[in-house]
Structures are given as C-alpha cells and as structure tokens.
N, C-alpha and C positions, 0 to 999 in steps of 0.2 A: 504494500500500500504506500502511496505517495504521501509525503508530509505536506503541510500548508505551503503553497507557493513553490516556485521553482528555484529560489535562491536561499541559501542558509540565512536564517534570521528574518526572512521575508523582505529584505532590503534589495533595491535595485542598484547594483554596483555603480553604474554611471551617475545616478542621482546623488548617491552618498559621496562619491568622489568630488562632484561639483560643489556640493554643500560644504564639504570640508575646505575646499579651495576658497570658496567665498568667505567662510568664517576666518580663515587665516589672513585673507586679504583685508577683511574688515578690522581684524586685530592689529595688523601692521599699520593701517591707516589711522586707527585710534591712537596708537603709540606715537606716530608722527605728529598728529594733531596735539596730543598732550605735550610733547616736547616743544612744539611751537608755542602753545599756550603758556608754558612755564617761562618762556622768554619775554612774554608781553608784560606790560605794566598797566595798571588800572588806577586812575586818579579820581578822587572824590573829594568834595568839600562840604562843609556845614557852616551854618551861620552866615550865609551870604559870602562865603570865601574867607571867613575869619580863620578857619582851620582847613588845611588841605593836606591830604595824605596820598601816598603812592604805595600800592601793594602789587607784588609780583603774582604771576600765575601760579606760583608755588605756595600762595597764601602767606607770603612773608611781607611784613611791613618794611618798606624800603626808606620812606622819608615822611617827616611830619613838618609842616610849615604852619606857624602860628603868627597871625598879625599882632604886632606889639600892643595895639590898643585894646585887644581882647583880654590881655593879662590883667586881671584885677585880683589883688591879694584878698579882697573881701568876698570874692565870689569864685572860688576855685571850682566849685561844683559845676558851674556853667561851662567852664573850660573843659573839664573832664567829660561832660555830656557832649560837647561839640566834637571832641576827639573821638569818643566812642561812636557817635553818629557817622562821622566821616569814614572811620575804619570799617564799620559794618556795611556802609554803602559800597565801598570799594570791594569788600569781600563778596557782596551780592553780585557785583559786576563779574567777578571771576566765576562764580557759580553759574551765572547766566550764560557766560561764554562757553563753559563746559557743557551745559545743556544743549546749547545751539550746535556744538560740534557733534554731540551724540545724536541729535535729531537728524543732522545731515547724513551721518553714517547709517543710521537705522531707518531712514526714510520716514521719520516722524513716529516710529513705533516705540520710542523711549517712554511715552506716556502709558504704555501697557505694562510697565513694571520691569522692563528689560535692563534698567540702569545697573542693577546689581550683577547682571550676567556679563557685562562688558567692562 
C-alpha cells in the first residue's frame, strides 16, 4: 500500500527549495537593512528646540544639546522632562524605521505577528 502523497513528508521538493531560498534571501536583506539602520542617526527635540538629542540606530544616545536659557536651577524637573521627551521621541523614530524596513521585506505582513520570527 502507498503512503500519503508521492514524496516523503508530503512536501514538494521544488517548492520547499524555493521557500528556503526566499527565506535566506529575506534574512540576508534584513541583516543588510539592520546594518544600514545602525549607521543612521535620528534627531528629536522638545520644548520648541530647547532640548535636542541625537540617537543612533543602535539605540545609543549620541548627543544632547540644551539651550542655555532652559537651564533654571529652580526648575530642574522641567529640564529632565524635556530631555526625556526628546530621547523617547528619537527612540520612537528608530523603532518606526525598523518597522518600515520589516514591512518592506515582508510585504506588509509584519502586522500579522511575524516580527518575532525575523
């Protein structure tokens, strides 16, 4: 008696091979895009430009610029909040760029929960 299908495991060899090649190509493209993203810088500011930060694609804070007139020894909390807001905005830009790269590679299927797979 014959088993299910004509190929072991029920896979069609040509399709499996093509699928593996596509997955390898996608992984290589993702690695290239991630390397390019890590070289980019993302700038954000808060308080109308009172605080400006630059973050790399590696999520590293590269620089912080503070306008002198924002420094008020009586209101350190405001300065802390401005710095935090600017850094968070720059990090959101990095995350957004990563998501856009993933969407390009997956044809918009990243919204299906594939992010953890790649």
